[in-house]
C-alpha positions as a Markdown table, in Angstrom:
| # | Residue | x | y | z |
|---|---|---|---|---|
| 1 | Met | -28.0 | -26.6 | 65.0 |
| 2 | Pro | -24.3 | -26.1 | 64.6 |
| 3 | Ala | -24.4 | -28.3 | 61.5 |
| 4 | Arg | -27.1 | -26.1 | 59.9 |
| 5 | Arg | -25.1 | -23.0 | 60.5 |
| 6 | Ser | -22.2 | -24.5 | 58.6 |
| 7 | Leu | -24.5 | -25.2 | 55.6 |
| 8 | Thr | -26.3 | -21.9 | 55.6 |
| 9 | Arg | -23.2 | -19.8 | 55.5 |
| 10 | Pro | -21.8 | -21.3 | 52.2 |
| 11 | Leu | -25.3 | -21.2 | 50.7 |
| 12 | Ala | -25.7 | -17.6 | 51.7 |
| 13 | Arg | -22.3 | -16.8 | 50.1 |
| 14 | Ile | -23.4 | -18.7 | 46.9 |
| 15 | Leu | -26.7 | -16.8 | 46.8 |
| 16 | Gln | -24.8 | -13.5 | 47.3 |
| 17 | Thr | -22.5 | -14.2 | 44.4 |
| 18 | Leu | -25.4 | -15.3 | 42.2 |
| 19 | Thr | -27.4 | -12.2 | 43.0 |
| 20 | Gly | -24.3 | -10.0 | 42.3 |
| 21 | Thr | -23.6 | -11.8 | 38.9 |
| 22 | Pro | -26.0 | -9.7 | 36.8 |
| 23 | Arg | -24.6 | -6.5 | 38.3 |
| 24 | Leu | -21.1 | -7.8 | 37.5 |
| 25 | Leu | -22.0 | -8.7 | 33.9 |
| 26 | Arg | -23.6 | -5.2 | 33.4 |
| 27 | Gln | -20.4 | -3.6 | 34.6 |
| 28 | Leu | -18.2 | -5.8 | 32.4 |
| 29 | Leu | -20.4 | -5.0 | 29.4 |
| 30 | Lys | -20.1 | -1.2 | 30.1 |
| 31 | Glu | -16.3 | -1.6 | 30.3 |
| 32 | Leu | -16.2 | -3.5 | 27.0 |
| 33 | Ala | -18.3 | -0.9 | 25.3 |
| 34 | Ala | -16.0 | 1.8 | 26.5 |
| 35 | Leu | -13.0 | -0.1 | 25.3 |
| 36 | Arg | -14.6 | -0.6 | 21.9 |
| 37 | Gln | -15.3 | 3.2 | 21.6 |
| 38 | Glu | -11.8 | 4.1 | 22.7 |
| 39 | Thr | -10.3 | 1.7 | 20.2 |
| 40 | Ala | -12.4 | 3.1 | 17.4 |
| 41 | Arg | -11.4 | 6.6 | 18.4 |
| 42 | Gln | -7.7 | 5.7 | 18.3 |
| 43 | Ala | -8.1 | 3.9 | 15.0 |
| 44 | Asp | -9.7 | 7.1 | 13.5 |
| 45 | Ala | -7.0 | 9.3 | 14.9 |
| 46 | Leu | -4.3 | 7.0 | 13.4 |
| 47 | Thr | -6.0 | 6.9 | 10.0 |
| 48 | Arg | -6.1 | 10.7 | 10.0 |
| 49 | Leu | -2.4 | 10.8 | 11.0 |
| 50 | Val | -1.4 | 8.4 | 8.3 |
| 51 | Asn | -3.3 | 10.2 | 5.6 |
| 52 | Arg | -1.6 | 13.4 | 6.6 |
| 53 | Leu | 2.0 | 12.0 | 6.8 |
| 54 | Ala | 1.9 | 9.4 | 4.0 |
| 55 | Pro | -1.0 | 9.8 | 1.7 |
| 56 | Val | -1.8 | 7.1 | -0.8 |
| 57 | Pro | -0.8 | 8.2 | -4.4 |
| 58 | Ala | -3.7 | 8.8 | -6.7 |
| 59 | Ala | -2.4 | 6.7 | -9.6 |
| 60 | Pro | 0.7 | 4.6 | -10.1 |
| 61 | Leu | 3.5 | 6.5 | -11.9 |
| 62 | Asp | 4.6 | 5.3 | -15.4 |
| 63 | His | 8.4 | 5.3 | -15.3 |
| 64 | Arg | 8.9 | 4.0 | -18.8 |
| 65 | Pro | 10.7 | 6.4 | -21.2 |
| 66 | Ala | 8.7 | 8.1 | -23.9 |
| 67 | Gly | 8.4 | 5.9 | -27.0 |
| 68 | Ala | 9.1 | 2.7 | -25.2 |
| 69 | Thr | 7.5 | -0.3 | -27.0 |
| 70 | Glu | 4.8 | -2.2 | -25.2 |
| 71 | Ala | 5.7 | -5.6 | -23.9 |
| 72 | Pro | 3.4 | -8.6 | -24.6 |
| 73 | Pro | 0.7 | -9.0 | -22.0 |
| 74 | Pro | 2.0 | -11.0 | -18.9 |
| 75 | Gln | 1.0 | -14.5 | -18.4 |
| 76 | Pro | -0.8 | -15.4 | -15.1 |
| 77 | Gly | 1.7 | -16.1 | -12.4 |
| 78 | Asp | 4.6 | -14.5 | -14.3 |
| 79 | Leu | 6.8 | -12.0 | -12.6 |
| 80 | Ser | 9.1 | -9.8 | -14.7 |
| 81 | Tyr | 11.7 | -7.3 | -13.6 |
| 82 | Leu | 12.8 | -6.5 | -17.1 |
| 83 | Asp | 12.2 | -3.2 | -18.9 |
| 84 | Pro | 9.7 | -3.8 | -21.7 |
| 85 | Asp | 12.5 | -3.1 | -24.3 |
| 86 | Glu | 14.8 | -5.6 | -22.6 |
| 87 | Gln | 12.0 | -8.1 | -22.5 |
| 88 | Ala | 11.4 | -7.7 | -26.2 |
| 89 | His | 15.2 | -8.3 | -26.9 |
| 90 | Ala | 15.2 | -11.3 | -24.6 |
| 91 | Leu | 12.1 | -12.8 | -26.3 |
| 92 | Ala | 13.7 | -12.2 | -29.7 |
| 93 | Tyr | 16.9 | -13.9 | -28.6 |
| 94 | Val | 14.9 | -16.9 | -27.3 |
| 95 | Glu | 13.1 | -17.2 | -30.7 |
| 96 | Gln | 16.3 | -16.8 | -32.6 |
| 97 | Thr | 18.1 | -19.6 | -30.7 |
| 98 | Glu | 15.1 | -21.9 | -31.0 |
| 99 | Arg | 14.9 | -21.3 | -34.7 |
| 100 | Ala | 18.6 | -22.0 | -35.1 |
| 101 | Gly | 17.9 | -25.4 | -33.5 |
| 102 | Leu | 20.0 | -24.7 | -30.3 |
| 103 | Gly | 17.0 | -25.2 | -28.0 |
| 104 | Ser | 15.7 | -22.9 | -25.4 |
| 105 | Pro | 18.4 | -20.8 | -23.7 |
| 106 | Thr | 18.8 | -20.8 | -19.9 |
| 107 | Glu | 18.2 | -17.8 | -17.8 |
| 108 | Asp | 21.9 | -17.2 | -17.4 |
| 109 | Glu | 22.4 | -17.3 | -21.2 |
| 110 | Ile | 19.6 | -14.8 | -21.7 |
| 111 | Leu | 21.1 | -12.5 | -19.0 |
| 112 | Thr | 24.5 | -12.8 | -20.6 |
| 113 | Tyr | 23.1 | -11.9 | -24.0 |
| 114 | Leu | 21.3 | -8.8 | -22.6 |
| 115 | Ala | 24.5 | -7.7 | -20.9 |
| 116 | Asp | 26.5 | -8.1 | -24.1 |
| 117 | Glu | 23.9 | -6.1 | -26.0 |
| 118 | His | 24.1 | -3.3 | -23.4 |
| 119 | Thr | 27.9 | -3.4 | -23.7 |
| 120 | Ile | 27.8 | -3.2 | -27.5 |
| 121 | Ala | 25.3 | -0.4 | -27.4 |
| 122 | Leu | 27.4 | 1.5 | -24.8 |
| 123 | His | 30.5 | 1.2 | -27.0 |
| 124 | Glu | 28.6 | 2.4 | -30.0 |
| 125 | Arg | 27.3 | 5.4 | -28.1 |
| 126 | Leu | 30.9 | 6.2 | -26.9 |
| 127 | Arg | 32.3 | 5.9 | -30.4 |
| 128 | Glu | 29.6 | 8.2 | -31.7 |
| 129 | Arg | 30.2 | 10.7 | -29.0 |
| 130 | Glu | 34.0 | 10.7 | -29.7 |
| 131 | Gln | 33.3 | 11.2 | -33.4 |
| 132 | Glu | 30.9 | 14.1 | -32.7 |
| 133 | Leu | 33.5 | 15.7 | -30.4 |
| 134 | Ala | 36.2 | 15.3 | -33.0 |
| 135 | Arg | 33.9 | 16.9 | -35.7 |
| 136 | Arg | 33.2 | 19.8 | -33.4 |
| 137 | Ser | 36.8 | 20.3 | -32.6 |
| 138 | Thr | 37.8 | 20.4 | -36.3 |
| 139 | Arg | 35.1 | 22.9 | -37.1 |
| 140 | Arg | 36.6 | 25.5 | -34.7 |
């Protein structure tokens, strides 16, 4: 008899855990459902907060100056950080050097050309401004 008692107690424990398993599973499912609802509620609250503090702009702003020329359509995979006018100047420079038989310019050569063009344009505007100021001062 003592041998039977030692076998019946572990079997009884196993049966108790097996009969408690569906109850445990139901409890876990209830907890998971509550967690899902709470997570959804928090996500909704965060969405409302974000929309209030940092709403998504309706349309992207066009920062190009009025009268700016349109750049050629971009090629797939191309990234451009140039202003459309600068891009047109750069493309014209590339065509000019290729027509002259000098080959295709490097990126550094193109950037140097654009910087020179900006410097020349700045000096021209400064000269025109000085001439305008001189004309105004002689009129008085």
